[in-house]
KEKOLDO-288497 format. One record per atom (N, C-alpha, C): residue number from 1; residue in three letters; x, z negated, y negated. Coordinates in steps of 0.05 Angstrom, whole numbers, plus 5000, padded with zeros to 4 digits. Example, Ala and Ser with C-alpha at 12.3 -4.5 7.8 and 13.67 -1.06 7.14 Angstrom:
BEGIN
ATOM  pos  code     x     z     y
ATOM    1   ALA  5264  4844  5114
ATOM    1   ALA  5246  4844  5090
ATOM    1   ALA  5264  4844  5066
ATOM    2   SER  5257  4858  5045
ATOM    2   SER  5273  4857  5021
ATOM    2   SER  5258  4843  4999
//
This chain:
BEGIN
ATOM  pos  code     x     z     y
ATOM    1   UNK  6401  8150  6250
ATOM    1   UNK  6393  8124  6260
ATOM    1   UNK  6408  8116  6285
ATOM    2   UNK  6413  8137  6302
ATOM    2   UNK  6428  8131  6327
ATOM    2   UNK  6455  8121  6321
ATOM    3   UNK  6469  8133  6301
ATOM    3   UNK  6496  8124  6294
ATOM    3   UNK  6496  8095  6284
ATOM    4   UNK  6476  8088  6268
ATOM    4   UNK  6474  8061  6257
ATOM    4   UNK  6472  8041  6279
ATOM    5   UNK  6454  8046  6298
ATOM    5   UNK  6450  8028  6320
ATOM    5   UNK  6475  8026  6337
ATOM    6   UNK  6488  8048  6342
ATOM    6   UNK  6513  8048  6358
ATOM    6   UNK  6535  8033  6344
ATOM    7   UNK  6536  8032  6318
ATOM    7   UNK  6557  8018  6303
ATOM    7   UNK  6556  7988  6310
ATOM    8   UNK  6533  7977  6311
ATOM    8   UNK  6531  7948  6317
ATOM    8   UNK  6543  7942  6345
ATOM    9   UNK  6537  7959  6364
ATOM    9   UNK  6548  7954  6391
ATOM    9   UNK  6578  7958  6392
ATOM   10   UNK  6587  7977  6376
ATOM   10   UNK  6616  7981  6375
ATOM   10   UNK  6630  7957  6362
ATOM   11   UNK  6618  7946  6341
ATOM   11   UNK  6630  7923  6328
ATOM   11   UNK  6630  7899  6348
ATOM   12   UNK  6608  7894  6362
ATOM   12   UNK  6607  7872  6381
ATOM   12   UNK  6628  7875  6403
ATOM   13   UNK  6630  7900  6413
ATOM   13   UNK  6649  7905  6435
ATOM   13   UNK  6678  7901  6426
ATOM   14   UNK  6684  7911  6402
ATOM   14   UNK  6711  7908  6391
ATOM   14   UNK  6717  7879  6386
ATOM   15   UNK  6698  7865  6374
ATOM   15   UNK  6702  7836  6368
ATOM   15   UNK  6707  7820  6393
ATOM   16   UNK  6691  7825  6414
ATOM   16   UNK  6695  7809  6438
ATOM   16   UNK  6723  7815  6450
ATOM   17   UNK  6731  7840  6451
ATOM   17   UNK  6757  7847  6463
ATOM   17   UNK  6780  7834  6447
ATOM   18   UNK  6778  7835  6420
ATOM   18   UNK  6799  7823  6403
ATOM   18   UNK  6799  7793  6405
ATOM   19   UNK  6776  7780  6407
ATOM   19   UNK  6774  7751  6409
ATOM   19   UNK  6786  7742  6436
ATOM   20   UNK  6781  7757  6457
ATOM   20   UNK  6792  7750  6483
ATOM   20   UNK  6822  7753  6484
ATOM   21   UNK  6832  7773  6469
ATOM   21   UNK  6861  7778  6469
ATOM   21   UNK  6876  7759  6450
ATOM   22   UNK  6865  7754  6426
ATOM   22   UNK  6880  7740  6405
ATOM   22   UNK  6867  7716  6394
ATOM   23   UNK  6842  7710  6401
ATOM   23   UNK  6827  7688  6388
ATOM   23   UNK  6812  7698  6364
ATOM   24   UNK  6796  7680  6353
ATOM   24   UNK  6778  7686  6331
ATOM   24   UNK  6791  7683  6304
ATOM   25   UNK  6806  7662  6300
ATOM   25   UNK  6815  7655  6273
ATOM   25   UNK  6834  7676  6261
ATOM   26   UNK  6850  7689  6278
ATOM   26   UNK  6870  7708  6268
ATOM   26   UNK  6858  7735  6261
ATOM   27   UNK  6833  7740  6268
ATOM   27   UNK  6821  7766  6264
ATOM   27   UNK  6809  7768  6236
ATOM   28   UNK  6811  7792  6225
ATOM   28   UNK  6798  7798  6200
ATOM   28   UNK  6777  7820  6204
ATOM   29   UNK  6759  7821  6185
ATOM   29   UNK  6737  7841  6187
ATOM   29   UNK  6748  7869  6188
ATOM   30   UNK  6769  7875  6172
ATOM   30   UNK  6780  7902  6171
ATOM   30   UNK  6791  7910  6198
ATOM   31   UNK  6805  7892  6211
ATOM   31   UNK  6816  7898  6238
ATOM   31   UNK  6794  7904  6258
ATOM   32   UNK  6773  7887  6257
ATOM   32   UNK  6751  7891  6276
ATOM   32   UNK  6738  7918  6272
ATOM   33   UNK  6734  7926  6246
ATOM   33   UNK  6721  7951  6240
ATOM   33   UNK  6739  7975  6248
ATOM   34   UNK  6765  7972  6244
ATOM   34   UNK  6784  7993  6251
ATOM   34   UNK  6784  7997  6282
ATOM   35   UNK  6784  7975  6297
ATOM   35   UNK  6783  7977  6326
ATOM   35   UNK  6757  7989  6335
ATOM   36   UNK  6735  7982  6322
ATOM   36   UNK  6709  7993  6329
ATOM   36   UNK  6705  8022  6320
ATOM   37   UNK  6722  8030  6301
ATOM   37   UNK  6719  8058  6291
ATOM   37   UNK  6695  8061  6273
ATOM   38   UNK  6689  8040  6257
ATOM   38   UNK  6666  8042  6239
ATOM   38   UNK  6675  8033  6211
ATOM   39   UNK  6661  8042  6190
ATOM   39   UNK  6668  8034  6163
ATOM   39   UNK  6662  8005  6158
ATOM   40   UNK  6677  7992  6140
ATOM   40   UNK  6674  7964  6135
ATOM   40   UNK  6645  7957  6126
ATOM   41   UNK  6633  7976  6112
ATOM   41   UNK  6606  7971  6102
ATOM   41   UNK  6586  7966  6125
ATOM   42   UNK  6592  7979  6148
ATOM   42   UNK  6574  7975  6171
ATOM   42   UNK  6574  7946  6181
ATOM   43   UNK  6597  7933  6178
ATOM   43   UNK  6599  7905  6187
ATOM   43   UNK  6579  7888  6172
ATOM   44   UNK  6579  7890  6146
ATOM   44   UNK  6562  7873  6130
ATOM   44   UNK  6532  7882  6130
ATOM   45   UNK  6528  7906  6140
ATOM   45   UNK  6500  7915  6144
ATOM   45   UNK  6488  7899  6167
ATOM   46   UNK  6504  7894  6187
ATOM   46   UNK  6493  7880  6211
ATOM   46   UNK  6499  7850  6212
ATOM   47   UNK  6521  7841  6199
ATOM   47   UNK  6529  7813  6201
ATOM   47   UNK  6535  7802  6174
ATOM   48   UNK  6523  7779  6168
ATOM   48   UNK  6527  7766  6142
ATOM   48   UNK  6555  7755  6139
ATOM   49   UNK  6569  7749  6161
ATOM   49   UNK  6595  7737  6159
ATOM   49   UNK  6609  7740  6186
ATOM   50   UNK  6635  7733  6187
ATOM   50   UNK  6649  7734  6212
ATOM   50   UNK  6638  7713  6232
ATOM   51   UNK  6629  7690  6221
ATOM   51   UNK  6616  7670  6238
ATOM   51   UNK  6591  7681  6251
ATOM   52   UNK  6575  7696  6236
ATOM   52   UNK  6551  7708  6247
ATOM   52   UNK  6558  7728  6269
ATOM   53   UNK  6580  7743  6265
ATOM   53   UNK  6589  7761  6286
ATOM   53   UNK  6597  7745  6311
ATOM   54   UNK  6612  7723  6308
ATOM   54   UNK  6621  7707  6331
ATOM   54   UNK  6597  7697  6346
ATOM   55   UNK  6576  7688  6332
ATOM   55   UNK  6552  7679  6346
ATOM   55   UNK  6539  7701  6361
ATOM   56   UNK  6539  7725  6350
ATOM   56   UNK  6527  7748  6363
ATOM   56   UNK  6543  7756  6388
ATOM   57   UNK  6570  7754  6386
ATOM   57   UNK  6587  7759  6409
ATOM   57   UNK  6581  7739  6431
ATOM   58   UNK  6579  7714  6424
ATOM   58   UNK  6573  7693  6443
ATOM   58   UNK  6546  7698  6457
ATOM   59   UNK  6526  7705  6442
ATOM   59   UNK  6499  7710  6453
ATOM   59   UNK  6500  7734  6472
ATOM   60   UNK  6514  7755  6464
ATOM   60   UNK  6516  7779  6480
ATOM   60   UNK  6530  7773  6506
ATOM   61   UNK  6551  7758  6505
ATOM   61   UNK  6567  7751  6529
ATOM   61   UNK  6550  7733  6547
ATOM   62   UNK  6536  7714  6536
ATOM   62   UNK  6520  7696  6552
ATOM   62   UNK  6497  7711  6565
ATOM   63   UNK  6485  7730  6552
ATOM   63   UNK  6463  7745  6564
ATOM   63   UNK  6472  7758  6590
ATOM   64   UNK  6496  7770  6589
ATOM   64   UNK  6506  7783  6614
ATOM   64   UNK  6513  7762  6635
ATOM   65   UNK  6527  7740  6626
ATOM   65   UNK  6535  7720  6645
ATOM   65   UNK  6511  7706  6657
ATOM   66   UNK  6491  7701  6641
ATOM   66   UNK  6467  7687  6651
ATOM   66   UNK  6453  7703  6673
ATOM   67   UNK  6452  7730  6669
ATOM   67   UNK  6440  7747  6689
ATOM   67   UNK  6456  7745  6715
ATOM   68   UNK  6482  7744  6713
ATOM   68   UNK  6499  7743  6737
ATOM   68   UNK  6495  7716  6751
ATOM   69   UNK  6497  7694  6736
ATOM   69   UNK  6494  7667  6748
ATOM   69   UNK  6466  7664  6760
ATOM   70   UNK  6445  7674  6747
ATOM   70   UNK  6418  7671  6757
ATOM   70   UNK  6415  7687  6783
ATOM   71   UNK  6426  7712  6783
ATOM   71   UNK  6424  7728  6807
ATOM   71   UNK  6438  7714  6831
ATOM   72   UNK  6461  7703  6827
ATOM   72   UNK  6476  7690  6849
ATOM   72   UNK  6463  7664  6857
ATOM   73   UNK  6457  7647  6837
ATOM   73   UNK  6447  7620  6843
ATOM   73   UNK  6418  7619  6852
ATOM   74   UNK  6403  7640  6847
ATOM   74   UNK  6376  7641  6856
ATOM   74   UNK  6372  7660  6880
ATOM   75   UNK  6394  7667  6893
ATOM   75   UNK  6393  7686  6916
ATOM   75   UNK  6383  7671  6940
ATOM   76   UNK  6380  7686  6962
ATOM   76   UNK  6370  7674  6987
ATOM   76   UNK  6391  7660  7004
ATOM   77   UNK  6415  7659  6995
ATOM   77   UNK  6436  7645  7010
ATOM   77   UNK  6432  7615  7010
ATOM   78   UNK  6445  7602  7029
ATOM   78   UNK  6444  7573  7030
ATOM   78   UNK  6456  7562  7004
ATOM   79   UNK  6448  7538  6995
ATOM   79   UNK  6456  7528  6969
ATOM   79   UNK  6487  7528  6965
ATOM   80   UNK  6502  7516  6983
ATOM   80   UNK  6530  7514  6978
ATOM   80   UNK  6543  7542  6979
ATOM   81   UNK  6533  7560  6995
ATOM   81   UNK  6543  7587  6995
ATOM   81   UNK  6539  7601  6969
ATOM   82   UNK  6517  7594  6955
ATOM   82   UNK  6512  7606  6929
ATOM   82   UNK  6534  7597  6909
ATOM   83   UNK  6541  7572  6910
ATOM   83   UNK  6563  7562  6892
ATOM   83   UNK  6589  7576  6899
ATOM   84   UNK  6594  7580  6924
ATOM   84   UNK  6619  7594  6931
ATOM   84   UNK  6619  7623  6921
ATOM   85   UNK  6596  7636  6923
ATOM   85   UNK  6594  7663  6913
ATOM   85   UNK  6598  7664  6882
ATOM   86   UNK  6589  7643  6869
ATOM   86   UNK  6593  7642  6840
ATOM   86   UNK  6623  7640  6833
ATOM   87   UNK  6637  7623  6848
ATOM   87   UNK  6666  7621  6844
ATOM   87   UNK  6681  7647  6850
ATOM   88   UNK  6672  7660  6871
ATOM   88   UNK  6685  7686  6879
ATOM   88   UNK  6680  7707  6857
ATOM   89   UNK  6656  7707  6846
ATOM   89   UNK  6649  7726  6824
ATOM   89   UNK  6666  7720  6800
ATOM   90   UNK  6670  7694  6794
ATOM   90   UNK  6687  7687  6771
ATOM   90   UNK  6715  7696  6775
ATOM   91   UNK  6726  7691  6799
ATOM   91   UNK  6754  7699  6804
ATOM   91   UNK  6757  7729  6803
ATOM   92   UNK  6737  7744  6813
ATOM   92   UNK  6738  7773  6813
ATOM   92   UNK  6738  7783  6784
ATOM   93   UNK  6722  7771  6767
ATOM   93   UNK  6721  7778  6739
ATOM   93   UNK  6747  7774  6724
ATOM   94   UNK  6759  7751  6729
ATOM   94   UNK  6785  7745  6717
ATOM   94   UNK  6807  7764  6727
ATOM   95   UNK  6805  7770  6752
ATOM   95   UNK  6825  7789  6764
ATOM   95   UNK  6822  7817  6752
ATOM   96   UNK  6798  7825  6749
ATOM   96   UNK  6793  7852  6737
ATOM   96   UNK  6803  7852  6708
ATOM   97   UNK  6798  7831  6693
ATOM   97   UNK  6808  7829  6666
ATOM   97   UNK  6838  7830  6664
ATOM   98   UNK  6851  7817  6682
ATOM   98   UNK  6880  7817  6683
ATOM   98   UNK  6891  7844  6689
ATOM   99   UNK  6878  7858  6707
ATOM   99   UNK  6887  7885  6714
ATOM   99   UNK  6883  7904  6690
ATOM  100   UNK  6862  7899  6674
ATOM  100   UNK  6856  7916  6652
ATOM  100   UNK  6875  7913  6628
ATOM  101   UNK  6883  7888  6622
ATOM  101   UNK  6899  7883  6598
ATOM  101   UNK  6926  7870  6603
ATOM  102   UNK  6931  7862  6628
ATOM  102   UNK  6957  7850  6635
ATOM  102   UNK  6957  7820  6633
ATOM  103   UNK  6936  7807  6623
ATOM  103   UNK  6936  7778  6621
ATOM  103   UNK  6908  7768  6630
ATOM  104   UNK  6908  7743  6639
ATOM  104   UNK  6882  7730  6646
ATOM  104   UNK  6870  7721  6620
ATOM  105   UNK  6846  7731  6614
ATOM  105   UNK  6833  7726  6588
ATOM  105   UNK  6820  7698  6587
ATOM  106   UNK  6814  7686  6610
ATOM  106   UNK  6800  7661  6610
ATOM  106   UNK  6771  7664  6605
ATOM  107   UNK  6758  7642  6597
ATOM  107   UNK  6730  7641  6591
ATOM  107   UNK  6726  7643  6561
ATOM  108   UNK  6710  7663  6552
ATOM  108   UNK  6705  7666  6524
ATOM  108   UNK  6694  7640  6512
ATOM  109   UNK  6676  7627  6526
ATOM  109   UNK  6663  7603  6516
ATOM  109   UNK  6684  7580  6514
ATOM  110   UNK  6700  7578  6535
ATOM  110   UNK  6720  7557  6535
ATOM  110   UNK  6741  7561  6514
ATOM  111   UNK  6749  7586  6510
ATOM  111   UNK  6769  7593  6490
ATOM  111   UNK  6759  7586  6462
ATOM  112   UNK  6734  7593  6457
ATOM  112   UNK  6722  7587  6430
ATOM  112   UNK  6717  7558  6426
ATOM  113   UNK  6711  7544  6448
ATOM  113   UNK  6707  7515  6446
ATOM  113   UNK  6733  7502  6437
ATOM  114   UNK  6755  7509  6449
ATOM  114   UNK  6781  7498  6442
ATOM  114   UNK  6789  7505  6413
ATOM  115   UNK  6782  7530  6405
ATOM  115   UNK  6792  7539  6379
ATOM  115   UNK  6774  7531  6356
ATOM  116   UNK  6747  7530  6360
ATOM  116   UNK  6729  7528  6337
ATOM  116   UNK  6710  7504  6337
ATOM  117   UNK  6708  7489  6359
ATOM  117   UNK  6686  7469  6360
ATOM  117   UNK  6689  7447  6339
ATOM  118   UNK  6713  7442  6330
ATOM  118   UNK  6717  7422  6309
ATOM  118   UNK  6715  7433  6281
ATOM  119   UNK  6710  7459  6279
ATOM  119   UNK  6711  7472  6252
ATOM  119   UNK  6684  7486  6245
ATOM  120   UNK  6669  7495  6265
ATOM  120   UNK  6645  7510  6260
ATOM  120   UNK  6622  7498  6275
ATOM  121   UNK  6605  7484  6261
ATOM  121   UNK  6583  7470  6274
ATOM  121   UNK  6563  7488  6288
ATOM  122   UNK  6557  7511  6276
ATOM  122   UNK  6538  7529  6288
ATOM  122   UNK  6548  7540  6315
ATOM  123   UNK  6574  7545  6316
ATOM  123   UNK  6586  7555  6341
ATOM  123   UNK  6587  7532  6361
ATOM  124   UNK  6594  7508  6352
ATOM  124   UNK  6595  7485  6370
ATOM  124   UNK  6567  7481  6383
ATOM  125   UNK  6546  7482  6367
ATOM  125   UNK  6519  7477  6377
ATOM  125   UNK  6511  7498  6397
ATOM  126   UNK  6518  7523  6391
ATOM  126   UNK  6510  7545  6410
ATOM  126   UNK  6525  7542  6436
ATOM  127   UNK  6551  7536  6435
ATOM  127   UNK  6566  7532  6460
ATOM  127   UNK  6556  7509  6476
ATOM  128   UNK  6547  7487  6463
ATOM  128   UNK  6535  7465  6477
ATOM  128   UNK  6510  7474  6492
ATOM  129   UNK  6494  7490  6479
ATOM  129   UNK  6470  7500  6492
ATOM  129   UNK  6476  7517  6517
ATOM  130   UNK  6497  7533  6515
ATOM  130   UNK  6504  7550  6537
ATOM  130   UNK  6515  7533  6561
ATOM  131   UNK  6533  7514  6555
ATOM  131   UNK  6543  7498  6577
ATOM  131   UNK  6521  7481  6589
ATOM  132   UNK  6502  7472  6573
ATOM  132   UNK  6479  7457  6584
ATOM  132   UNK  6463  7475  6602
ATOM  133   UNK  6459  7500  6595
ATOM  133   UNK  6444  7519  6611
ATOM  133   UNK  6459  7525  6638
ATOM  134   UNK  6486  7526  6637
ATOM  134   UNK  6501  7530  6661
ATOM  134   UNK  6497  7506  6680
ATOM  135   UNK  6499  7482  6668
ATOM  135   UNK  6495  7458  6684
ATOM  135   UNK  6467  7458  6697
ATOM  136   UNK  6447  7466  6682
ATOM  136   UNK  6419  7467  6692
ATOM  136   UNK  6417  7486  6716
ATOM  137   UNK  6430  7509  6715
ATOM  137   UNK  6429  7528  6737
ATOM  137   UNK  6443  7516  6762
ATOM  138   UNK  6466  7503  6758
ATOM  138   UNK  6481  7492  6780
ATOM  138   UNK  6466  7467  6791
ATOM  139   UNK  6454  7452  6774
ATOM  139   UNK  6439  7428  6782
ATOM  139   UNK  6417  7435  6802
ATOM  140   UNK  6403  7456  6797
ATOM  140   UNK  6381  7464  6815
ATOM  140   UNK  6391  7470  6843
ATOM  141   UNK  6415  7482  6845
ATOM  141   UNK  6427  7489  6871
ATOM  141   UNK  6436  7463  6885
ATOM  142   UNK  6449  7446  6870
ATOM  142   UNK  6459  7421  6882
ATOM  142   UNK  6435  7404  6892
ATOM  143   UNK  6413  7404  6877
ATOM  143   UNK  6390  7389  6885
ATOM  143   UNK  6379  7400  6912
ATOM  144   UNK  6380  7426  6916
ATOM  144   UNK  6372  7437  6942
ATOM  144   UNK  6391  7428  6964
ATOM  145   UNK  6417  7428  6958
ATOM  145   UNK  6436  7419  6979
ATOM  145   UNK  6432  7390  6986
ATOM  146   UNK  6425  7373  6966
ATOM  146   UNK  6419  7345  6971
ATOM  146   UNK  6394  7342  6989
ATOM  147   UNK  6374  7358  6983
ATOM  147   UNK  6350  7357  6999
ATOM  147   UNK  6355  7363  7028
ATOM  148   UNK  6374  7382  7032
ATOM  148   UNK  6381  7390  7059
ATOM  148   UNK  6402  7372  7072
ATOM  149   UNK  6409  7350  7057
ATOM  149   UNK  6429  7331  7067
ATOM  149   UNK  6456  7344  7073
ATOM  150   UNK  6464  7363  7056
ATOM  150   UNK  6489  7377  7059
ATOM  150   UNK  6511  7365  7042
ATOM  151   UNK  6503  7347  7024
ATOM  151   UNK  6522  7334  7006
ATOM  151   UNK  6515  7304  7005
ATOM  152   UNK  6535  7288  6995
ATOM  152   UNK  6530  7260  6992
ATOM  152   UNK  6527  7251  6963
ATOM  153   UNK  6534  7269  6944
ATOM  153   UNK  6529  7263  6916
ATOM  153   UNK  6500  7260  6911
ATOM  154   UNK  6492  7239  6897
ATOM  154   UNK  6463  7234  6893
ATOM  154   UNK  6454  7240  6864
ATOM  155   UNK  6472  7237  6844
ATOM  155   UNK  6465  7244  6817
ATOM  155   UNK  6471  7274  6813
ATOM  156   UNK  6451  7290  6817
ATOM  156   UNK  6456  7319  6817
ATOM  156   UNK  6464  7330  6790
ATOM  157   UNK  6453  7318  6768
ATOM  157   UNK  6461  7328  6742
ATOM  157   UNK  6490  7322  6735
ATOM  158   UNK  6499  7298  6742
ATOM  158   UNK  6528  7292  6737
ATOM  158   UNK  6546  7309  6755
ATOM  159   UNK  6536  7313  6780
ATOM  159   UNK  6552  7330  6798
ATOM  159   UNK  6553  7358  6788
ATOM  160   UNK  6531  7368  6776
ATOM  160   UNK  6531  7395  6765
ATOM  160   UNK  6551  7397  6742
ATOM  161   UNK  6551  7377  6725
ATOM  161   UNK  6570  7376  6702
ATOM  161   UNK  6599  7377  6712
ATOM  162   UNK  6604  7362  6734
ATOM  162   UNK  6631  7361  6745
ATOM  162   UNK  6639  7389  6756
ATOM  163   UNK  6620  7402  6769
ATOM  163   UNK  6626  7428  6781
ATOM  163   UNK  6631  7449  6758
ATOM  164   UNK  6615  7449  6737
ATOM  164   UNK  6619  7467  6715
ATOM  164   UNK  6645  7461  6701
ATOM  165   UNK  6651  7435  6697
ATOM  165   UNK  6676  7427  6684
ATOM  165   UNK  6700  7435  6701
ATOM  166   UNK  6698  7433  6727
ATOM  166   UNK  6719  7441  6745
ATOM  166   UNK  6724  7471  6744
ATOM  167   UNK  6702  7486  6743
ATOM  167   UNK  6704  7515  6741
ATOM  167   UNK  6717  7523  6715
ATOM  168   UNK  6709  7510  6693
ATOM  168   UNK  6720  7516  6667
ATOM  168   UNK  6750  7509  6665
ATOM  169   UNK  6756  7486  6677
ATOM  169   UNK  6784  7477  6677
ATOM  169   UNK  6803  7495  6693
ATOM  170   UNK  6794  7504  6716
ATOM  170   UNK  6810  7521  6733
ATOM  170   UNK  6814  7548  6719
ATOM  171   UNK  6793  7558  6705
ATOM  171   UNK  6796  7583  6691
ATOM  171   UNK  6816  7580  6668
ATOM  172   UNK  6816  7556  6655
ATOM  172   UNK  6835  7550  6634
ATOM  172   UNK  6864  7551  6645
ATOM  173   UNK  6868  7539  6669
ATOM  173   UNK  6894  7539  6681
ATOM  173   UNK  6902  7568  6688
ATOM  174   UNK  6883  7584  6698
ATOM  174   UNK  6890  7612  6704
ATOM  174   UNK  6899  7626  6679
ATOM  175   UNK  6887  7621  6657
ATOM  175   UNK  6895  7633  6631
ATOM  175   UNK  6923  7623  6623
ATOM  176   UNK  6927  7597  6625
ATOM  176   UNK  6952  7585  6616
ATOM  176   UNK  6975  7596  6632
ATOM  177   UNK  6972  7598  6659
ATOM  177   UNK  6994  7607  6676
ATOM  177   UNK  6993  7637  6681
ATOM  178   UNK  6973  7651  6669
ATOM  178   UNK  6968  7679  6674
ATOM  178   UNK  6969  7686  6703
ATOM  179   UNK  6953  7670  6718
ATOM  179   UNK  6953  7674  6747
ATOM  179   UNK  6925  7667  6758
ATOM  180   UNK  6912  7687  6770
ATOM  180   UNK  6886  7681  6782
ATOM  180   UNK  6888  7665  6807
ATOM  181   UNK  6912  7661  6818
ATOM  181   UNK  6916  7644  6841
ATOM  181   UNK  6908  7615  6834
ATOM  182   UNK  6908  7608  6809
ATOM  182   UNK  6900  7581  6800
ATOM  182   UNK  6871  7576  6806
ATOM  183   UNK  6855  7597  6811
ATOM  183   UNK  6827  7594  6817
ATOM  183   UNK  6822  7589  6847
ATOM  184   UNK  6844  7591  6863
ATOM  184   UNK  6841  7587  6892
ATOM  184   UNK  6828  7561  6900
ATOM  185   UNK  6835  7538  6888
ATOM  185   UNK  6824  7512  6896
ATOM  185   UNK  6795  7507  6889
ATOM  186   UNK  6782  7526  6875
ATOM  186   UNK  6755  7521  6866
ATOM  186   UNK  6736  7511  6888
ATOM  187   UNK  6736  7525  6910
ATOM  187   UNK  6716  7519  6931
ATOM  187   UNK  6721  7492  6943
ATOM  188   UNK  6747  7487  6951
ATOM  188   UNK  6753  7461  6963
ATOM  188   UNK  6748  7438  6944
ATOM  189   UNK  6754  7442  6918
ATOM  189   UNK  6749  7421  6899
ATOM  189   UNK  6719  7416  6895
ATOM  190   UNK  6703  7437  6896
ATOM  190   UNK  6674  7434  6894
ATOM  190   UNK  6663  7418  6917
ATOM  191   UNK  6672  7424  6941
ATOM  191   UNK  6663  7410  6965
ATOM  191   UNK  6670  7380  6962
ATOM  192   UNK  6694  7374  6952
ATOM  192   UNK  6703  7347  6949
ATOM  192   UNK  6686  7332  6928
ATOM  193   UNK  6680  7346  6906
ATOM  193   UNK  6664  7334  6885
ATOM  193   UNK  6636  7327  6895
ATOM  194   UNK  6625  7344  6913
ATOM  194   UNK  6598  7340  6922
ATOM  194   UNK  6596  7323  6948
ATOM  195   UNK  6619  7317  6960
ATOM  195   UNK  6619  7303  6985
ATOM  195   UNK  6607  7320  7007
ATOM  196   UNK  6616  7345  7009
ATOM  196   UNK  6604  7364  7027
ATOM  196   UNK  6624  7376  7046
ATOM  197   UNK  6613  7388  7067
ATOM  197   UNK  6629  7403  7086
ATOM  197   UNK  6623  7433  7082
ATOM  198   UNK  6642  7450  7088
ATOM  198   UNK  6638  7479  7085
ATOM  198   UNK  6615  7488  7103
ATOM  199   UNK  6597  7505  7093
ATOM  199   UNK  6575  7516  7110
ATOM  199   UNK  6587  7530  7134
ATOM  200   UNK  6572  7531  7155
ATOM  200   UNK  6583  7542  7180
ATOM  200   UNK  6592  7571  7177
ATOM  201   UNK  6577  7587  7161
ATOM  201   UNK  6584  7616  7159
ATOM  201   UNK  6610  7620  7145
ATOM  202   UNK  6620  7600  7129
ATOM  202   UNK  6645  7604  7114
ATOM  202   UNK  6669  7596  7131
ATOM  203   UNK  6665  7585  7155
ATOM  203   UNK  6688  7578  7172
ATOM  203   UNK  6685  7591  7200
ATOM  204   UNK  6672  7614  7200
ATOM  204   UNK  6668  7628  7225
ATOM  204   UNK  6695  7634  7239
ATOM  205   UNK  6695  7630  7265
ATOM  205   UNK  6719  7636  7280
ATOM  205   UNK  6738  7612  7282
ATOM  206   UNK  6732  7590  7268
ATOM  206   UNK  6749  7566  7269
ATOM  206   UNK  6742  7550  7294
//
């Protein structure tokens, strides 16, 4: 039983790595199983189709990312500082990925949106739910900043969408140019979008 349970995790891990490196469409079940080191029969024991596997990979990745975003955005830091910490965590993750495989992998959700959203309705719907959840998390932080009169943006939901879109876009540029330096403008762009000034602790010594 232990081996059977482990096989599912191996398939998920292999599929995510391969999708990040090469995309979803080019992958076959045989290659995924070979990379995972499991027999092909194990794949269909756990997943009805490659699309079902992709949805499982998305859910697994979001579970980890959601924990990270919630930890950062619900921390005791001042609201704008929490957003900055989120950007720093994103940049660190992309940098670690580049060091591991030689290329910036980008955002799994963004990559799949570009590749599959016009072809697979189930994946499109799940990705919409995830981006909406990201916006919800950011919205609550922006609302706090507005209450504290730290920003001039008044439509917090639209501001949150702009911040998430900006984050996604800069990660896309980092992937395109294979350079995490493309993530450098995230903080300044966020402040401009929100009509904010940098919190005092981020400009200490100035």
